[in-house]
N, C-alpha and C positions, 0 to 999 in steps of 0.2 A: 370382547375383545374390541374398544373404542378404535372409531378412526385407522385402523388396519383393512376393512373388506379386500382390498386388492390384494394386497401382502400375501391375506392367507387362501385367499382364490389361486393364486399365483402355484402355493406350495402344494394346496390339495391338488391343481391339474397334475403337478409333478408329480405329487404321489400315486396317481391312479397311472399315470405312462409307466411308472416303472413296474406297477403292475401286471405290465404285458408285455414287464420282457426288454424296457428300453429305460435303462437306469439313466441318473442325472447328478448334478449335483450343485449346488448353491451357496455363496457366504452372504449370511445377511453381517451387514455390518452398521455401526453406525456408535452416536457417543455413549458414555456409561447414562443408564436411566432411561434409555430415546422405548426401549419394549422389546428388544432381540429374546431373552429367555422369558418372555412371557407370552413372543410367537412361535419359538420352539417347543410352549407346551400348548397352543393351538395345534400345531402340525400333529402333536404328538396325539391329542384326540380326533382329530380327523381321522388318522388313520385307522381309529375301532381298532377291532377287535381281530381284522382281516391281517392286518402283517406284525409284526416281532417288530417292538418298537426296544432299540438301545441307547439309552443316555449317559452321556459322562459330560463330564465341565469341568475344563480343565483348573487346576488350584496352584495357586501363586506360590504356594510352599514346596511344590513341588516339581516344577519347572526345569529341575537341573537333576531329579531322579529318571535317567535312562529307563526310554520306553515304559515309565508307568502307567499313562491316558494307553497304549494300544491294551497292554495287559488288563488294564479294566473294560475296556472296548469289548474285547475278545472273549470272557472268559464267558457265557452261552456257548462262545465253538469251541469249548477246552477239546471236550469230546473227537471233535473232527482233525486234532494237529496229527495224528498219527499217519491219515489218508495224503498228507500235504504231500509232493514231490521232496526231495531225500533233501538239494539242495535250499531248498525253503523252511524245512521241516528246521535242517540242520541251524539258519540263520534265524530263523526265531525261537528258537529252545537257547540258543546263544543270546543272543539278543534278552531273554528273558532271566538270561544266568541260571537257564537250567541245564548245559551241558560244559565240557569243559572248551569248544571249540566257538570263538567268539564269529560274528559276525562279519563276513569277507567283503561286503557291499551293503550300503545302508539302506538302498532300492530295492533290495531280494527282502527285506524283513516287509517293504511297500505292497513287492507282489505277492508274500505270502498272505499281510491282509487280506488284500483284496479276493485267494482264494478263500480262505476263510469265511470270509461274509458273503463271497458269491458258493458257497455250500450251504452257509446255513440260510441264504434268503431261496434255495431250492423245497424247503419244506415251506414255506410262505414266504410273501414278501418281505423286506426289510427296512425299516426306517432308523438311520444312525443321526442322534441328533447330538452335535460336541457342539459344548456351550464353553463360552470365555478360551474361543482357541488363541489367543493373544499368549494364556498363560499353558498352554500347553509345554513339554520337553519338546525341545527341536528335533528329536529324533523321532518322536511321535507325531508330532506334525508333520515332516518329511516324509512319515509311512503314509500316512491315511491321507493327503495332498496329493500324492503318487496313484493310491487306490481309487483318487477321486476323479481325477480325471479318464478313468480306464474302466468305468461304471457302462460303456454302451450299450450293451445285451444283457447286464444283468437286472434280476427285480428288484433291485436297490436304489433308495434317494439317499441321498447326505445332504445336511443340513448343519454346515459349521455358522456359528455367530461371533464375530469376533469385533471387539472395540477398537478403533482407529480414530484418528484425527484428522481423515480426508485430505491427508497427503500426499498417501502412496497405499498403494491396496492391499491390506493387512494378508491376503492371502492372492497368488500369482497364478493365474492358468485356469482358472473356476468362474463362471459367471457371478456377480455382485446381485444383490437386492440392499438395496442402501436407503437404509430409515430414515424420512427426515421427520422433522417436528409434527407435532398435530395442530390441525387448523386452530381458528379459535372457537367455531363450532364444537369440536371436539374437545378442546379442552374446557368447555363450560358444562359439557355435558358429562367429564369426568369429575371435574369438580363438583356439581349438584349432587354426584352419586355417592361422594366419601367425604364434603364438608359446607353442605348447603345450608348453613346459618354463614357465613361469610356476605358481609355486607356487599353492594354490587362495587365501589370504591374497590375496595380491598381484595375481593375478587379480581377486578380487572388489572390492580397491582402484581399478583401473584401471578396472572396468567402473564405480564408484561417480563417479569425477572426470570419463568421458570423456559422462557423460549417452545414454546411447545411439547418439552420434554415429562415425558409422561413421570416420571420418579422426583423430577424437580416440586412438580406439578402439586405432590401428594404430600411431600417432606416441608416446602414453604408452608404452604396449608397446616398440619400440623403441629411447625415449630411456631406456633404462634398464639399471643394468651388471650384469657376471652374479651380483652378492653380492645384486645386487636383485631379481633373476630369483627369486634360490632363496629369498629374504625373508630374508637374513642381516643389511642392515644396514634399519634400520627409524627412523624414519617414512619413509617413502615422499615425495620434494620433489616433491608432481606440482602440489600446489594455492598458488598464490599469492595470496595475502591481497586483496580486489577487484578481483581478475580475474575477465572472464565466458571460458567456453571458448574463444571466438574467442582471447582473448587469450591465456588458456595455452597453446593450439596455437600461438601466432605464438612465446611463449616459449620452447617448445619447439622451432618450428622452429630460430629465434634460434640459440639453443645448436647445434642440428647445423651451421649454418653458421659458429658460431665455432670448431668442431671443422677447419674444414679451410685448408689451407694458406693463406695468404696473398695470395699471386699468382692463387689459384684465389678466394676471396674476392673479391678487385677485379674479376676479370674474372663474375662473378655478378652483381655490383654495375652492372655497365655492361648487363649484359645484361636487370636489371630494367628500367633506367632507361630503355633502349632499348624493350622490351616487346612489341614487335611480332614477335621472335622472329629477325630479319635477323642467322642467325652472320659473314655480310661484313660487316654492319657494327659492327657488335659488335667483331670481333677487329680493326675499322682502328681505334676508337674506343680500344680497350684496350691497342693497344701501346704508349700515351704514357706508358702504366702500367709499361709490359716486363713484360704478360702477354697468352699468345698460347694460340695451339688445345692444345698438352701441357696447359698445366693446368687445362683443361675436364674432364681425366679423374680427377679425384677426389669431383668433384660428379657422374660423371655412375656412378664406380664405388658413390655414396652413394645411387644411383637419386632426387636433387632434381635434375637435368637429363635430357634424352636427344636426341641430334642424330638429326634427320630429313631428310631431303633441302634440307641444306642450312639447317634452320630448328630454332633452337635452343628446346625447350619445358621449359616449370620441370613439376615433376611436379602441382603442385597453384596455382593462385593466392595460397594462403599462404606457399608456399615464396617467390617471386618477394617477396610483402611482406618474406619477414622478410631476404631475400638483401639486399633495398633499405635496411629501417629500423635491420639492423645496424651498417653505415655510419655513419657519422659526417657528421653537418652540412658540412665541408667537402671531403669525398671525393665525396660526390654532388651539390655543385654543379660539384666540376671535371671529374666523369660527363659532367655535361648538356652542359659546353662542352665537351667532347672530341667528345659525338656531334654538337653543332651543328656542330661543326667539319668533322665527317667527311662531313657533309648537305650537298652543291653541288648547283646545278642547282635551275631552277624549279618541276620537280615536289615537290622537298622544302622549297618554302617553307614549308608552313605546319608539316611538326613541324620547321625548325629552327627556325623562330618560337618555338615550343609549347618549347624544350630550351633556347634560348637564355631563358626566362619562367623555369623551373626554375631556372636557373643565377644568375639577379638574386637579390639579398639585400637594395636597397635600389635609390633611384629612377635609372633610368636611362634616359635619354631616347634613344637610339640601340634600342635592343629594344622601348620602347616605343610609337617608328614600325613597327617590324618587326610586329608585334603587331597593331596599328590595320590595319596592309593586308592581314595574316590575315582579319580583321573584316571587312574590303570584299567580301574574295576569299571568305569565308562567305556573307553577305549577299547578296552577287552569282547566287552557286546557289541560295541558298532555304535553308540551313541558320542559323534566325535562331537559334537556343539557342546554337548554335557562333561566332558572328556577336557575341552579347552576352559571353559569356566572353574572347576574345577584346579587344573593345573594354573590360570592366571590370580585364581587367590591364593593360591599356595603362596605363585612369586611376591604379591604383596607383602605377605606374612612373615617370607625369609629373611633373615639377617646374610645371610655371607652371598656376598655378591655374586660369587661364581655358580653357588646350587642356584638361587634367582634366575639365572641367564641361562639353566640346564632347564629350570621349569617351564620359562617363558618360552624356551624353542619346545617343547612338549606341546603347549599351549598353542601357538604358530601353527606346529603340522594337525594338530587334531581341527582347528580352527580351517583349516584348509582343507582336509578332508571330509568336514560341514559343507564344504563352500560356501563360508562365510570368511571372502577374499579379505575386504577390507580390515576387518578384524585379526585377519592371520598376519595382512603387511604389518598391521600398527604392533602387535606383539614381538612379529620379526624384527622389527625397528629397535624395539625397546630392551632386548634380548644382546641387540648388536652394541648398542653401547653400553652395556654393561660387563661384556664376555673379553677373555683374555684365550682363553682353548681353541684350538683351531679347529677342532672337531665339532665342536657345537658351533662356533661360525660358520661352517660350509653347512649344516642344518637349517641354520637361520636364511644364510644366505639361498639355499636351497629357497625354501618357501618364499624369500620377496622376490625371487625369478620368478616362480612359479605364477602370482600374485599379477607382478609386471608383466608379462606374459597373455597374461587372460587380460591385460586392460589394456595391451597392444602396442605398450614398452619394453619390448626382451634389452636384458642386460647383460648379456654371453662373457664380459668379461669381467663380470663379479664373479659369475660362477667357478671359471677358469682359474681366478685367482684365489677362491677357498676350495679348487680342487687342486693345486699347488701346497699349497697349507698341510694337505695329511694325502699325497700320496706315499711318503712313506709310511706312515702309520696305520693310513686305511687305505690301502690302491681300490679295494674295490666300490669304495663308497667315493673316493676319486672317479673311479672311472663313470659310475655312475652319475654325477655330475655332470662333465665331460662328457657323454654321449648326449646331455639334454643342451648344454652349454652350446655340444656343434651343431645340433638342428633348431638352434636359436638363432645360430649366430650364420646360417643357410639362409635362413629366409629373410633375417637382417638385410642381408648383405654385408655381414661383418668378416670381409676374406680374412684382415689377420687374425682376429678371434678364434677363426674357421681354423686356420695354419696352427694356432697355440694349441689350440684343444687338439688336434690330431698328433702337433708333436709329445704331450705329456701323455696323450694315450699308449702310444708307441714305446714313451719312457718305463712305463709301467711295467712288474712282474709280467713274464709267458704268460699268457693263461686270465690273464687277470683282468682283460675286457676282448668280449665276442666281436664290437662293432670297432674297433681302431683300424681293420682295412677298409671299412665302408666310411666312416667319415675321412680317412687320407684318400679317396678315392672321390670324395664330395670336394677335399677342400684341391684335386686337383682339376676337377672338373669346372669348380668355382674360379680356378686361377688362370680358364681358358687352354688346358691341355687334356681336351677327352681322350686322348691316346694313351697317355699313361694312368687316367681315371676309373675307365668305364672296367677296364680288368680287372680291377681291383672290387670295385660293386659287383661284375659278376660273380667272382666268388666270394663275396658279401650272401649274394643269393643261395648260393649254394650251402653256406655251412650250415651245419643243424642247429638245434636249441629248442628248449621242451616250449610245450603249448603255456607254461606258464612266467616263460618270460616275455612279458610285452615289452622289452625295450626292441631284445635280439630281435621279435616276429616283426614288430614296426620299421625298424631297421632293415629286415630283408626283402620286405613290401615294397619301400620306397628307392631300394637298391635296384628293384625292378623292373619299377616305372621309371628312374634314371637310365637304367637302361635300354631302354625300349620293348621288354620283354615280357610284354602285355599278360600272356599265359603265365604266366610264373606268379606276374604280380596278383593274377587274380587267383590263384591255387593257395597263394601264403597268404592270401587277405581273409581269403575264405575260412582259411584255416584258422585264423585267425579270430574270426567271428563265430566258428566251433568251440573253439575255446571259453571265447566269454559265452557262450549260452551253456557248456558244461561247466561251467566253474562258478555261475552266475555271478557273475560280472556286471551289471546293468549298468552301470553307471560305465567302466571302459567300453562299453560295445558301441555307442553311437560313434565313436572314432573308428576302430574295425572297420564298421558298416562305411564309414565314410573310405577311408582306405579299400578297400570292395568296389566301390562306387568310381572312382578316379580309374580304378584297372580297366574296369567294364564301359566304361565310354569310351575310353581310350579304344579298349581292343575292337568294338562298334559290340558291344552286346546291351545296345538300349538299354532293352525292356526290362533284363535284368538288372538296367543302373538305373532305373525310375523305381522296380521294385527297392534294392536295398535301398536309396535314398531316401525312400519315404518312408521305411523302418528308423534308419539312421535321424531323420528330425523328427520323428515323432517322441519316439524315445528320447532323445535330446532335450526335448519341447517339457516332457513330460517329469525329467529329470535336472530341469530349470540350467540348462548348461549352452550360456548365452554364447560364449564363445564359438564352442562347437557349431551352434543354429549356425553363426556367421560365417567361417568356412563350410560349413555347407550350402547355403542361399547360392556362395558363387561356384560351387561343382553344376548345382542341380540349375544354373544359369544356365550351363553350357547345355545340357539337354534340351531348355527351354529354346538356346539358338539352332541348334540340329532341327527341331521341329519347328521353326518358325514361329514360336510365340513371342512375338516380339513384346507386347505390353511385360507377359510375364518373364522374360528374360532379362530385360530392363529391370523392373522391378526386383528380381532376385541380386541383381547382381546389385542393386543402388543399398537392397539389405547386407552384404559384403561387407560393404566400403568401412565397416568399422572394423574391420578385422586387421590385422597387420600385415599381414599378406595381400591386405588387397591394395597397400598405399600404392596411388599414383597408379589405380588399374593395373598391376602388374600380377595379380593373381590369377586365380581362375573365374573369376567377374569380370575382369576389366579385357581377358581373353574370349572370352566369351560376347561382350560387345562387339569386341572385332571379328568376331566370325557371324556376329548375325549384320554388320554393317559391310561385308565381307558379301554375303548371298543377297543385299536388296543394293549392291554397285554404289553401299557411300563410299568410295576408297580411296578418296583423299582423308577422311575420318581412321580408315584400318594406317593408310602410311603414319597418320601422325602420333595419333596413340602408341603405335608400336616402333617408332624413333624417341617416344620419351618413353619407354620402356627399356629398352635395349639401352639409352643409353643411360639407364639409373640403374643402378646397386645390385638388381635383382632380375636383370636380364640370363642370368644363367640358369635361374630355376626353370623344373623340367616343363611347365603349360607353356612359358616364354619361348622354350626351344623348340615347339612345339608347334607355335605359332609364328614362326618366321616363315612357313610355307607360304601363311597368309599375306603378311606383308608383302613376300616375293611379287605375288597372285597382285595384290593393290596396285606394285608400283609399275607393275607391267601395265593393266590396264591403262594405267594414265600416262602411258608412254615415257616414262621414267625409272622403266628398270635399275638404272645404276645404282640408284641412289639404296636400293636394296641389296646392292652387290657383296660390302661388306658383313650386313648380317645373312647374308646368306655364307659365305667364307665361314664362318662361326658353325650353321647348321652342318655342311658339309662332314667338317674335321669329325662333329658329332655322331655323324651317322657314319661315316669313315671307320672310326673307332666302333659303333658299336653292332657290326655285322650284322644288324635287325636287315632282313632283305624288303621291308614294306619303309624302312629307313633310306635304302640305296635309292629304292622305287623313287621315295618324295623326290630326294636331292636333285635324279635326274629329269625327274619335273620340273624343278626349279632352274637346272641349267636350261632345258629349254623357253621357257620363258624367256631365260635373259640372255638367250644365244640369238646371232645372228638370223633371221628368217630360214636359211637354207641350211644349217647345222639343227634345228629345232627335233624334226620329225627323228632324227635319229635317237636322239634323246627319251623322246617320246618312246620308242619301239623298248630302248633298255628299260626305263620306265616300268612299262609294263610286262615286260619280263621279269622281272624282280617281284611285283606285283604277283604272278602269279604263283610265286614261292610261300605264298601267304600272306596273314596277317594284316588288321584295318583295313575294312572292306570301304569305309567311309574313304579314306583315300583314294583307293582304288577308282572308286567313282567318281571322286574329282580329277586323276588323273584323264580317264576317260573322257569327262566329259570337257574339259581342257584342249585334250586332243582330239573330241570330236568338235571343236571349234575353231581350230587350227585348220581340220583337213576341209569342214564345208568351208571355209572363205579361203582353201584353194580349189576348190570349187570341185574337190572328189564328193560328191554327194554319199555317194553308196558306199564308199570307207567312213565318212562321215556319221553318216545311220547305223552303223552296227556300233562305232563305240557311242552313241547318244543314246541310241537303247540300252544298250548293258547298262551305262550310268544312270538312267530311269531305271531300269526293274532295279539296282542296287540303293539306291537313294530310297525309293519306295518300299523298299523291305526294308530298310534301316529306321520308316518314318519320319526320312529326312523331306519334310514337304516340298518345301524352298526349292531346297537343291534339286526333288525331282522333276517340279514345273520349270525350272530351268532347263535341265535339258528337255523335257517337252517339249519346249518355247522351241531350241534349235534343232529340236529334228524334226521340228512343222515347217521351219526354216528351209529342210533341207528336198521339203514337198513330199517325206513321207509322209505317211498314217502316224499320229503320234498321239492316241488314247492313253490317258496317264492309269498306271496299274495302280488297283488298291492299295495304300501303301498298308507296309507286312505284307505285300507280294500276296496275299487272297485274306477275304474277311474269315477272321476264327475267332470261334466261342469264346476262346482261352482271352481275346484282345478286349473282352466287354468287363474281363474280372478288373477288382481291383488291386493294388499290388499287395494288401497285406490276404485278400482273397486266394490272390495266385500262393502264395506262400503257405496258408492251410491248404491248399487242397493240393500242392504237389506231397508236403507232409503225410496227411491222411490218403492217398495215394499212395504212399511206398509204406504204409499202415501203421502208423502212427495213431493212437488213442490220441480221444480230444484231449485227456491229460498231461499226454506226450508233448504233444505238438503245442497246449500252452507252456511247459514248462519250458520249452523252446527259444517260444517268440516271446515271453514274458505276458500273458493272458491267460485269464481265468477259463476255465473248460469251458463254462457256459458261453463266454465271447465268440472260443472258438467253433461251439457249435452253430453260433449265429451266423458265422461268416461262410461256414458249408450250406447251410440252408440259403443262406443269398447267392450262393452261386451255382449251386445245382440248376437252376432254374435257365442261367445264362449259358453252362454247359448242355443244354439240352439233355440233364439224366434227372434222375428224382432218388435217387441212392447212394449210399459209398461207396459198394460192390463194384459200378459201375465207372468207378474210377479208374481204374486198372486198364481198362480198353482205351483211355484218351490219351492223346501223344501231350503232354504238358512241356515239356520244354527242357530245358538243361535248369536244374535249382543253380540256386545263387552260392 
């Protein structure tokens, strides 16, 4: 292959690396004709007989057929499907339409793909080559990209090739290998091999026009007649005004199509419209035009197509494009109609639907019904993007306005399920302009609200209006909308919307909504009445709900967080995580893990929080959840602040700024910066930020409420305690209503900071008594630190030493390095010996494990097999084994059996 030595060497290195159990993936991208397919062929040759090579190519005609590409890729592994974990097997068979149940989670199919490919690679290393990724059906593309991002320990190399325009990566989250044009020397070499009769000036013109594109070089040279090649006709008619290189290439290829006999052109048109290469189907459909097998010979002779294994293949996708677009519209419509007529049987229903769609040039109720049915099948199989396309096209062909609105609602919901936010919002907006049915309107508004929320612009009043419109006819649907609206209103600081949502929920028939009490409790807290709100939230924590009730489960966790019940929040969030794992809800798992991370941070379980947060971040990244990542960045910034990782804290908090919850620094990221400023003695920065937040609409939120204690401390250290008195009154009222011992303790600590010096000690003493009843060790250590400082300034060095030593030990146990150092400095100032203990109290082998290694080790110690662990953590069994292999030396053991004797701490 001319001019690609560096690229070939890179791919050879990747293949060799994966053979040793270090899997990898890359996206080869570039313009049409640049050599992507040829590079994939070189990779296949480089793998030789040592690896199993599985190659598939995206087909434009199959871009809306659910899981078509995955089905083809997994053919060699079909005998392994029975051994998949139950949830993965059910998802895969549902995606293939081979079982009654559909795929509940689109990413679970990706995990099944990963597991099957990993099992296949146990026999010998596997090289997966995926060409023309831009034409894969979206469901297959999502599944393959999910798998490609998780090949860490597999004997698999996955090379994807995608056409792109250079504006945006064709595939996100996978390293790119971008192919540039060949340099002049390589262009000359290529032309010397394929067109050595070109005179110098003609060769130079061809090279100039081709811009280093190998296909353009060959096609432009081949398009020249003998007189042109000899330079006796000038100028060379290669460049068309305002045409891009791909456009000029297609123009050249269309000229080649025009030179073919009419029956051959017709046959190639049908083949291009059919797309998949089925020679038998092409010939059946083309028979109606009077074209048959002998008419293929001119196309073969001119190397435009080739026949192999009863498949008709175009030499390059641009040849297929040229053959299709060279035909006038009427012929293209006729070709699709002929193909639809030739396709019969249920197994071809989707293909037939899309050919009928292509043949429709105006409203067509019959075809719209066929397309809507195809959308239903795609949605049932978990291919939301294909369903959205089918519903959208069905809507275009539908005459009745109300039916069109319903189909646009289905399209919007499917696009949202596929993660195509802009597409979902556009479909919802079109549907709203057509619709008069309140039930359909509610569906459309729900989609638009979800899109706006993800983009950071929630609009709870629209949701509430839609819910009000269906409260009488569809109360359960209204309750779901109101639950969403209440959450949005809480974080948007829209107290009026929150009150209205609470009122409407309470007006629904009894038993309709399990979250009505929680929403009213939130409304009361936001209104500054925690005495009325917190009892309602405590009752919501205790309400039973099923594992499948995501809304009820989320509200229960949130209620526990708002009441300061950290243990209940951890327990409930862990139950949400377990339910997601058991049900295979990979897409929902990052949110559940986020809630668990928040609860663990507040409880002081920092190591567990790091473990949960890391997994949440990894899965959110692998599943393309940009909004969830922004929330997680703010939460993880809090951990970084506790640990004293200043740069990481600032970076994570900055990355969280895109979230609606981080506006004005009002969410977890902003409060993380507040905590960091506090420990670094930047008290004015703390006071300024907190004053802005508390005067804004979001001063009622959980993390801001808890950060009031930081504000009080900063103002006290600035010598201006009165500045925080109003904010403290808010926290004091919340603490009294919460009934949590740690909250009462923090309230007493704040009183000590705000009180005259003669009254402070009584409050410090009361705070310590309440801390002794349990909860939030980090806050207890902070109280001991402040009391110790107060005692030292009162020249009671012995008493101060006891408090400061205790604070230092607690901070060290929590991994709160800068806080432990502050306690050590204060302790040294008393004249006592102040050796800082090891963070984590004592160095443990467990501390050397990564969060994922720790998860794997805990499950293995509990007796789970690698396959069972992989099913829970959404990893392949081989990756589980890889983590165990890395963990054993760190733990000082050499086998799985030895795990039982280790203290592995509390699992998440």
